[in-house]
PASEBA-1860 file (N, C-alpha, C; in nm, 3 decimals):
! residues 212
1> MDFLPEAI> 0.972/-1.089/0.738/0.904/-1.075/0.610/0.962/-1.169/0.504 ~ 1.070/-1.240/0.536/1.135/-1.325/0.437/1.086/-1.468/0.451 ~ 0.985/-1.502/0.370/0.924/-1.633/0.381/0.984/-1.733/0.283 ~ 1.031/-1.684/0.169/1.087/-1.771/0.068/1.236/-1.792/0.091 ~ 1.291/-1.902/0.041/1.437/-1.919/0.048/1.506/-1.800/-0.018 ~ 1.620/-1.761/0.036/1.689/-1.642/-0.013/1.720/-1.651/-0.162 ~ 1.756/-1.769/-0.209/1.790/-1.785/-0.351/1.669/-1.758/-0.440 ~ 1.551/-1.801/-0.396/1.429/-1.778/-0.473/1.394/-1.630/-0.473
9> STYSEQHT> 1.406/-1.567/-0.358/1.378/-1.424/-0.348/1.472/-1.344/-0.438 ~ 1.600/-1.377/-0.435/1.698/-1.308/-0.518/1.668/-1.328/-0.666 ~ 1.637/-1.451/-0.703/1.605/-1.481/-0.843/1.483/-1.403/-0.889 ~ 1.380/-1.395/-0.803/1.259/-1.320/-0.836/1.290/-1.172/-0.857 ~ 1.372/-1.115/-0.768/1.411/-0.975/-0.781/1.488/-0.953/-0.911 ~ 1.577/-1.046/-0.944/1.661/-1.030/-1.063/1.581/-1.042/-1.192 ~ 1.466/-1.106/-1.185/1.382/-1.123/-1.304/1.256/-1.038/-1.295 ~ 1.266/-0.926/-1.226/1.160/-0.827/-1.216/1.214/-0.695/-1.269
17> SDDSSLLH> 1.135/-0.625/-1.349/1.179/-0.499/-1.410/1.238/-0.405/-1.305 ~ 1.337/-0.330/-1.346/1.409/-0.245/-1.252/1.326/-0.124/-1.211 ~ 1.363/-0.064/-1.098/1.303/0.061/-1.052/1.356/0.178/-1.134 ~ 1.285/0.288/-1.129/1.334/0.412/-1.186/1.448/0.466/-1.099 ~ 1.522/0.562/-1.154/1.631/0.622/-1.077/1.579/0.692/-0.952 ~ 1.459/0.751/-0.962/1.401/0.818/-0.845/1.367/0.717/-0.736 ~ 1.312/0.604/-0.773/1.280/0.502/-0.674/1.407/0.446/-0.610 ~ 1.513/0.431/-0.690/1.642/0.391/-0.633/1.689/0.494/-0.532
25> QITRETNL> 1.673/0.620/-0.564/1.714/0.728/-0.474/1.636/0.722/-0.344 ~ 1.504/0.703/-0.353/1.420/0.695/-0.233/1.463/0.578/-0.146 ~ 1.488/0.464/-0.209/1.530/0.346/-0.134/1.661/0.372/-0.060 ~ 1.757/0.428/-0.130/1.888/0.454/-0.070/1.877/0.554/0.045 ~ 1.811/0.665/0.021/1.804/0.771/0.122/1.716/0.731/0.240 ~ 1.612/0.653/0.216/1.528/0.606/0.326/1.607/0.514/0.418 ~ 1.685/0.424/0.359/1.766/0.332/0.439/1.876/0.405/0.516 ~ 1.923/0.515/0.463/2.030/0.589/0.529/1.979/0.685/0.636
33> NVLKPRML> 1.860/0.742/0.614/1.821/0.860/0.693/1.689/0.850/0.769 ~ 1.609/0.747/0.747/1.475/0.742/0.805/1.463/0.620/0.896 ~ 1.394/0.638/1.009/1.372/0.528/1.101/1.285/0.420/1.038 ~ 1.310/0.296/1.075/1.232/0.180/1.031/1.224/0.169/0.878 ~ 1.338/0.164/0.809/1.336/0.157/0.663/1.270/0.031/0.608 ~ 1.253/-0.071/0.692/1.184/-0.193/0.644/1.038/-0.165/0.608 ~ 0.987/-0.047/0.647/0.850/-0.011/0.611/0.838/0.025/0.463 ~ 0.950/0.050/0.395/0.948/0.077/0.252/0.898/-0.046/0.177
41> SGHLQGRV> 0.814/-0.025/0.077/0.759/-0.139/0.002/0.868/-0.223/-0.061 ~ 0.968/-0.161/-0.118/1.078/-0.236/-0.179/1.052/-0.273/-0.324 ~ 1.158/-0.321/-0.388/1.157/-0.342/-0.533/1.047/-0.435/-0.582 ~ 1.041/-0.559/-0.531/0.945/-0.655/-0.583/0.802/-0.611/-0.556 ~ 0.773/-0.573/-0.433/0.637/-0.529/-0.401/0.602/-0.402/-0.478 ~ 0.698/-0.314/-0.493/0.672/-0.191/-0.568/0.635/-0.219/-0.712 ~ 0.705/-0.314/-0.773/0.672/-0.349/-0.912/0.537/-0.419/-0.920 ~ 0.501/-0.495/-0.817/0.367/-0.555/-0.813/0.261/-0.446/-0.807
49> LSMISHMI> 0.282/-0.346/-0.722/0.186/-0.235/-0.712/0.175/-0.162/-0.845 ~ 0.287/-0.139/-0.910/0.285/-0.074/-1.041/0.210/-0.158/-1.144 ~ 0.237/-0.288/-1.145/0.172/-0.376/-1.242/0.021/-0.379/-1.221 ~ -0.022/-0.389/-1.095/-0.165/-0.389/-1.065/-0.229/-0.258/-1.110 ~ -0.161/-0.148/-1.083/-0.214/-0.018/-1.123/-0.225/-0.008/-1.275 ~ -0.124/-0.055/-1.346/-0.132/-0.055/-1.493/-0.248/-0.142/-1.542 ~ -0.273/-0.255/-1.478/-0.381/-0.344/-1.518/-0.518/-0.279/-1.498 ~ -0.531/-0.203/-1.389/-0.659/-0.139/-1.357/-0.676/-0.009/-1.434
57> APKNILEI> -0.567/0.062/-1.459/-0.570/0.197/-1.519/-0.665/0.288/-1.441 ~ -0.637/0.309/-1.313/-0.729/0.384/-1.227/-0.727/0.534/-1.257 ~ -0.841/0.596/-1.234/-0.851/0.741/-1.240/-0.830/0.801/-1.101 ~ -0.878/0.731/-0.999/-0.867/0.781/-0.861/-0.807/0.674/-0.771 ~ -0.693/0.705/-0.713/-0.626/0.616/-0.619/-0.621/0.685/-0.483 ~ -0.648/0.609/-0.378/-0.630/0.655/-0.241/-0.526/0.566/-0.174 ~ -0.426/0.628/-0.115/-0.328/0.553/-0.036/-0.335/0.600/0.108 ~ -0.343/0.505/0.199/-0.348/0.536/0.342/-0.218/0.488/0.403
65> GTYTGYSA> -0.128/0.582/0.428/0.005/0.552/0.477/0.105/0.549/0.364 ~ 0.186/0.655/0.350/0.278/0.661/0.236/0.424/0.648/0.275 ~ 0.456/0.669/0.405/0.594/0.661/0.454/0.680/0.763/0.379 ~ 0.768/0.722/0.289/0.849/0.820/0.216/0.807/0.835/0.069 ~ 0.692/0.780/0.033/0.635/0.805/-0.099/0.664/0.702/-0.206 ~ 0.740/0.599/-0.173/0.780/0.498/-0.272/0.660/0.429/-0.335 ~ 0.570/0.377/-0.252/0.456/0.302/-0.304/0.361/0.391/-0.384 ~ 0.345/0.516/-0.341/0.259/0.609/-0.415/0.312/0.631/-0.556
73> LCMAEGLT> 0.443/0.648/-0.568/0.503/0.670/-0.699/0.490/0.545/-0.787 ~ 0.498/0.427/-0.726/0.479/0.303/-0.803/0.338/0.295/-0.859 ~ 0.238/0.322/-0.777/0.099/0.314/-0.824/0.065/0.425/-0.922 ~ 0.128/0.540/-0.909/0.101/0.653/-0.999/0.137/0.618/-1.143 ~ 0.224/0.522/-1.162/0.266/0.483/-1.297/0.149/0.434/-1.382 ~ 0.044/0.382/-1.319/-0.068/0.328/-1.395/-0.187/0.421/-1.407 ~ -0.178/0.540/-1.351/-0.291/0.635/-1.356/-0.327/0.672/-1.500 ~ -0.455/0.700/-1.522/-0.498/0.755/-1.649/-0.440/0.895/-1.666
81> NDGQLITI> -0.449/0.948/-1.788/-0.392/1.081/-1.814/-0.452/1.188/-1.724 ~ -0.581/1.172/-1.690/-0.648/1.271/-1.604/-0.664/1.219/-1.461 ~ -0.585/1.118/-1.426/-0.599/1.055/-1.295/-0.530/1.132/-1.184 ~ -0.562/1.094/-1.060/-0.499/1.155/-0.944/-0.483/1.052/-0.834 ~ -0.381/1.072/-0.753/-0.357/0.987/-0.637/-0.350/1.076/-0.514 ~ -0.435/1.047/-0.417/-0.432/1.116/-0.289/-0.370/1.021/-0.188 ~ -0.267/1.067/-0.119/-0.203/0.983/-0.019/-0.202/1.054/0.115 ~ -0.226/0.979/0.220/-0.237/1.033/0.355/-0.123/0.978/0.440
89> ERNEELAS> -0.054/1.067/0.508/0.054/1.028/0.597/0.040/1.106/0.728 ~ 0.046/1.037/0.840/0.026/1.106/0.968/0.154/1.164/1.026 ~ 0.271/1.118/0.977/0.398/1.166/1.030/0.437/1.295/0.959 ~ 0.411/1.407/1.022/0.437/1.536/0.959/0.586/1.561/0.936 ~ 0.672/1.492/1.010/0.816/1.509/0.990/0.862/1.457/0.854 ~ 0.783/1.372/0.792/0.819/1.318/0.661/0.763/1.401/0.546 ~ 0.680/1.499/0.576/0.606/1.572/0.471/0.698/1.634/0.367 ~ 0.800/1.707/0.412/0.887/1.776/0.316/0.966/1.677/0.230
97> KIQHYFNQ> 1.006/1.565/0.291/1.079/1.463/0.217/0.990/1.400/0.110 ~ 0.867/1.365/0.148/0.773/1.306/0.052/0.747/1.403/-0.063 ~ 0.717/1.527/-0.030/0.685/1.624/-0.134/0.805/1.650/-0.225 ~ 0.923/1.646/-0.168/1.046/1.662/-0.248/1.055/1.552/-0.353 ~ 1.028/1.429/-0.314/1.031/1.318/-0.410/0.919/1.332/-0.513 ~ 0.801/1.367/-0.467/0.689/1.385/-0.561/0.721/1.491/-0.665 ~ 0.784/1.599/-0.621/0.816/1.709/-0.713/0.918/1.669/-0.820 ~ 0.996/1.565/-0.791/1.095/1.518/-0.888/1.036/1.421/-0.991
105> SAYTSKLH> 0.916/1.372/-0.966/0.859/1.267/-1.050/0.784/1.324/-1.169 ~ 0.759/1.237/-1.266/0.681/1.276/-1.384/0.533/1.289/-1.352 ~ 0.494/1.249/-1.231/0.351/1.246/-1.193/0.317/1.353/-1.091 ~ 0.406/1.451/-1.074/0.390/1.547/-0.965/0.254/1.616/-0.964 ~ 0.198/1.646/-1.082/0.069/1.715/-1.086/-0.047/1.624/-1.048 ~ -0.022/1.493/-1.046/-0.127/1.396/-1.015/-0.124/1.350/-0.869 ~ -0.019/1.390/-0.797/0.002/1.342/-0.660/-0.036/1.449/-0.559 ~ -0.118/1.411/-0.462/-0.168/1.506/-0.363/-0.146/1.447/-0.223
113> LKIGDARE> -0.057/1.509/-0.148/-0.021/1.462/-0.015/-0.104/1.534/0.090 ~ -0.163/1.455/0.180/-0.237/1.510/0.294/-0.175/1.457/0.422 ~ -0.139/1.547/0.511/-0.077/1.509/0.638/-0.182/1.516/0.749 ~ -0.195/1.408/0.823/-0.290/1.406/0.933/-0.345/1.267/0.958 ~ -0.448/1.261/1.038/-0.513/1.135/1.077/-0.609/1.092/0.966 ~ -0.581/0.977/0.906/-0.663/0.930/0.795/-0.809/0.912/0.836 ~ -0.834/0.879/0.961/-0.971/0.859/1.008/-1.051/0.989/1.002 ~ -0.981/1.101/1.009/-1.047/1.232/0.999/-1.049/1.284/0.855
121> IIPSLHQT> -0.945/1.251/0.778/-0.933/1.303/0.642/-1.024/1.229/0.544 ~ -1.032/1.097/0.556/-1.109/1.018/0.459/-1.253/1.066/0.444 ~ -1.326/1.095/0.553/-1.465/1.141/0.535/-1.478/1.272/0.459 ~ -1.368/1.349/0.449/-1.374/1.477/0.377/-1.350/1.459/0.227 ~ -1.314/1.339/0.185/-1.288/1.312/0.045/-1.414/1.257/-0.020 ~ -1.442/1.300/-0.141/-1.571/1.265/-0.204/-1.554/1.195/-0.339 ~ -1.436/1.140/-0.363/-1.413/1.067/-0.487/-1.473/0.927/-0.481 ~ -1.492/0.870/-0.598/-1.520/0.728/-0.610/-1.388/0.662/-0.648
129> WDLIFIDA> -1.344/0.569/-0.566/-1.209/0.514/-0.580/-1.205/0.393/-0.672 ~ -1.104/0.389/-0.758/-1.078/0.272/-0.842/-0.980/0.178/-0.773 ~ -0.890/0.236/-0.694/-0.786/0.158/-0.628/-0.752/0.224/-0.495 ~ -0.745/0.143/-0.390/-0.704/0.190/-0.258/-0.592/0.099/-0.209 ~ -0.490/0.161/-0.149/-0.382/0.085/-0.086/-0.376/0.125/0.061 ~ -0.395/0.027/0.149/-0.394/0.051/0.293/-0.264/-0.005/0.351 ~ -0.183/0.084/0.406/-0.055/0.043/0.465/-0.020/0.139/0.578 ~ -0.108/0.147/0.675/-0.091/0.239/0.787/-0.097/0.159/0.918
137> DKASYQTY> -0.139/0.223/1.027/-0.142/0.153/1.156/-0.238/0.035/1.149 ~ -0.188/-0.080/1.186/-0.261/-0.205/1.164/-0.387/-0.215/1.250 ~ -0.386/-0.154/1.367/-0.503/-0.160/1.454/-0.624/-0.091/1.393 ~ -0.600/-0.002/1.296/-0.709/0.074/1.235/-0.750/0.019/1.098 ~ -0.697/-0.096/1.059/-0.728/-0.151/0.926/-0.879/-0.165/0.904 ~ -0.948/-0.221/1.003/-1.093/-0.240/0.988/-1.163/-0.105/0.973 ~ -1.118/-0.006/1.048/-1.176/0.128/1.039/-1.156/0.186/0.900 ~ -1.035/0.173/0.845/-1.008/0.226/0.712/-1.095/0.156/0.607
145> FNLTIDHV> -1.108/0.026/0.621/-1.193/-0.048/0.528/-1.337/0.001/0.538 ~ -1.387/0.014/0.659/-1.526/0.059/0.678/-1.549/0.198/0.623 ~ -1.449/0.285/0.635/-1.462/0.422/0.588/-1.459/0.434/0.436 ~ -1.400/0.336/0.369/-1.378/0.350/0.224/-1.462/0.257/0.137 ~ -1.506/0.143/0.187/-1.566/0.041/0.100/-1.687/0.094/0.022 ~ -1.767/0.179/0.082/-1.885/0.229/0.012/-1.850/0.330/-0.096 ~ -1.724/0.374/-0.099/-1.681/0.473/-0.197/-1.590/0.413/-0.303 ~ -1.579/0.281/-0.304/-1.506/0.210/-0.408/-1.606/0.169/-0.515
153> RSGGFILI> -1.573/0.193/-0.641/-1.666/0.157/-0.748/-1.680/0.005/-0.755 ~ -1.790/-0.041/-0.808/-1.807/-0.183/-0.832/-1.699/-0.229/-0.930 ~ -1.627/-0.332/-0.894/-1.514/-0.377/-0.974/-1.383/-0.312/-0.936 ~ -1.388/-0.218/-0.841/-1.266/-0.153/-0.792/-1.192/-0.241/-0.694 ~ -1.071/-0.201/-0.658/-0.982/-0.286/-0.580/-0.931/-0.214/-0.455 ~ -0.915/-0.293/-0.349/-0.847/-0.249/-0.227/-0.731/-0.343/-0.202 ~ -0.612/-0.288/-0.186/-0.493/-0.366/-0.153/-0.455/-0.336/-0.008 ~ -0.426/-0.439/0.069/-0.396/-0.422/0.211/-0.264/-0.491/0.242
161> DNVLWSGK> -0.170/-0.415/0.297/-0.035/-0.465/0.319/-0.018/-0.526/0.457 ~ 0.086/-0.609/0.471/0.130/-0.666/0.600/0.030/-0.763/0.663 ~ -0.055/-0.825/0.582/-0.158/-0.912/0.639/-0.105/-1.046/0.687 ~ 0.021/-1.080/0.656/0.080/-1.202/0.710/0.154/-1.176/0.840 ~ 0.176/-1.049/0.869/0.231/-1.006/0.998/0.354/-1.088/1.036 ~ 0.454/-1.083/0.946/0.579/-1.157/0.964/0.557/-1.307/0.981 ~ 0.448/-1.357/0.925/0.416/-1.499/0.931/0.345/-1.542/1.057 ~ 0.327/-1.453/1.152/0.269/-1.490/1.280/0.123/-1.534/1.269
169> VAETDKND> 0.049/-1.481/1.169/-0.093/-1.517/1.159/-0.113/-1.666/1.133 ~ -0.013/-1.732/1.077/-0.023/-1.875/1.046/0.037/-1.963/1.154 ~ 0.090/-1.903/1.260/0.154/-1.979/1.367/0.060/-1.981/1.488 ~ 0.009/-2.100/1.519/-0.094/-2.111/1.622/-0.044/-2.075/1.762 ~ 0.088/-2.076/1.783/0.141/-2.042/1.916/0.166/-1.893/1.931 ~ 0.140/-1.815/1.827/0.158/-1.670/1.834/0.022/-1.605/1.860 ~ 0.001/-1.555/1.980/-0.130/-1.502/2.018/-0.120/-1.368/2.089 ~ -0.020/-1.288/2.051/-0.012/-1.153/2.104/-0.124/-1.068/2.046
177> KATLSMRA> -0.148/-0.953/2.104/-0.262/-0.869/2.067/-0.260/-0.831/1.920 ~ -0.144/-0.792/1.869/-0.135/-0.748/1.729/-0.163/-0.862/1.632 ~ -0.110/-0.982/1.664/-0.133/-1.097/1.577/-0.280/-1.138/1.578 ~ -0.341/-1.141/1.696/-0.483/-1.175/1.705/-0.568/-1.076/1.627 ~ -0.531/-0.948/1.633/-0.605/-0.845/1.561/-0.595/-0.864/1.410 ~ -0.474/-0.897/1.362/-0.457/-0.918/1.218/-0.530/-1.044/1.172 ~ -0.527/-1.150/1.251/-0.601/-1.272/1.217/-0.750/-1.241/1.205 ~ -0.802/-1.166/1.303/-0.945/-1.132/1.302/-0.979/-1.048/1.180
185> FNDTMHKD> -0.892/-0.954/1.146/-0.916/-0.871/1.028/-0.918/-0.956/0.901 ~ -0.820/-1.045/0.886/-0.815/-1.131/0.767/-0.940/-1.218/0.757 ~ -0.983/-1.271/0.870/-1.104/-1.355/0.871/-1.226/-1.274/0.831 ~ -1.235/-1.151/0.879/-1.348/-1.064/0.845/-1.350/-1.034/0.697 ~ -1.234/-1.003/0.639/-1.227/-0.975/0.495/-1.266/-1.100/0.414 ~ -1.222/-1.215/0.460/-1.250/-1.339/0.388/-1.400/-1.370/0.386 ~ -1.470/-1.325/0.489/-1.614/-1.355/0.500/-1.703/-1.243/0.447 ~ -1.646/-1.127/0.416/-1.727/-1.012/0.373/-1.785/-1.039/0.235
193> QRVENVLL> -1.916/-1.035/0.224/-1.985/-1.069/0.101/-1.980/-0.958/-0.004 ~ -1.926/-0.844/0.033/-1.916/-0.732/-0.063/-1.794/-0.742/-0.151 ~ -1.701/-0.831/-0.117/-1.574/-0.840/-0.190/-1.538/-0.985/-0.215 ~ -1.453/-1.005/-0.318/-1.382/-1.133/-0.329/-1.236/-1.105/-0.303 ~ -1.164/-1.205/-0.253/-1.031/-1.177/-0.202/-0.931/-1.284/-0.239 ~ -0.805/-1.240/-0.246/-0.692/-1.333/-0.258/-0.578/-1.277/-0.175 ~ -0.514/-1.363/-0.097/-0.402/-1.322/-0.014/-0.274/-1.370/-0.080 ~ -0.191/-1.274/-0.122/-0.066/-1.307/-0.189/0.049/-1.306/-0.089
201> PIRDGIMI> 0.129/-1.412/-0.083/0.243/-1.416/0.009/0.364/-1.343/-0.048 ~ 0.343/-1.217/-0.085/0.450/-1.132/-0.135/0.498/-1.046/-0.019 ~ 0.628/-1.052/0.008/0.689/-0.979/0.120/0.612/-1.012/0.248 ~ 0.542/-0.915/0.309/0.471/-0.943/0.434/0.324/-0.971/0.411 ~ 0.288/-1.004/0.286/0.151/-1.039/0.254/0.069/-0.922/0.205 ~ 0.006/-0.937/0.090/-0.086/-0.836/0.036/-0.221/-0.903/0.013 ~ -0.324/-0.848/0.078/-0.460/-0.893/0.053/-0.518/-0.807/-0.061 ~ -0.565/-0.874/-0.166/-0.631/-0.803/-0.276/-0.780/-0.828/-0.265
209> LRKL> -0.856/-0.721/-0.255/-1.001/-0.729/-0.250/-1.060/-0.664/-0.374 ~ -1.153/-0.730/-0.438/-1.228/-0.672/-0.550/-1.372/-0.654/-0.509 ~ -1.419/-0.530/-0.518/-1.557/-0.503/-0.476/-1.654/-0.558/-0.579 ~ -1.753/-0.630/-0.531/-1.851/-0.693/-0.620/-1.961/-0.594/-0.658
END
């Protein structure tokens, strides 16, 4: 996920607003106690998610894949006063940890955790989404997009994580199944006439889609 020279990455982090004490706690405890801590969004990406959320001022946010809740808490910072964020996580072993962090935050009443298969949960939700963040199993990215795009308001946004796939999508000699799948997904998003898109090389890549 480290595409920039280390000095540039460090400088960028040092000139980005700091995390809250709760986010620091989540980062520390996730790295100490949870498998695959690299799945955490991290400081720079987290502040980007927060900034985007503040710019949009969403009333309804959907997150698909929350891990330990870090990214959800970042996006919750930009919610309207009457806003809500629904986040879906399939790993039930993380449920109590996520809810514990949510309960400590200033946004606890706005955060709603659902444990289970997002492909089954999403059709039961009837909101019109202002902002969606997709960061779950990569093989299902197209499915998640298909399930949600018609429920995003015109002018609403979908953010999709890990679209650079550790840089493999740009390396012509990398043709494993996962890389080919991510390339195909990126190409499909780029050609979809319902959205305009920009791919940001932040961390492992974030695709920003704006529904037309």
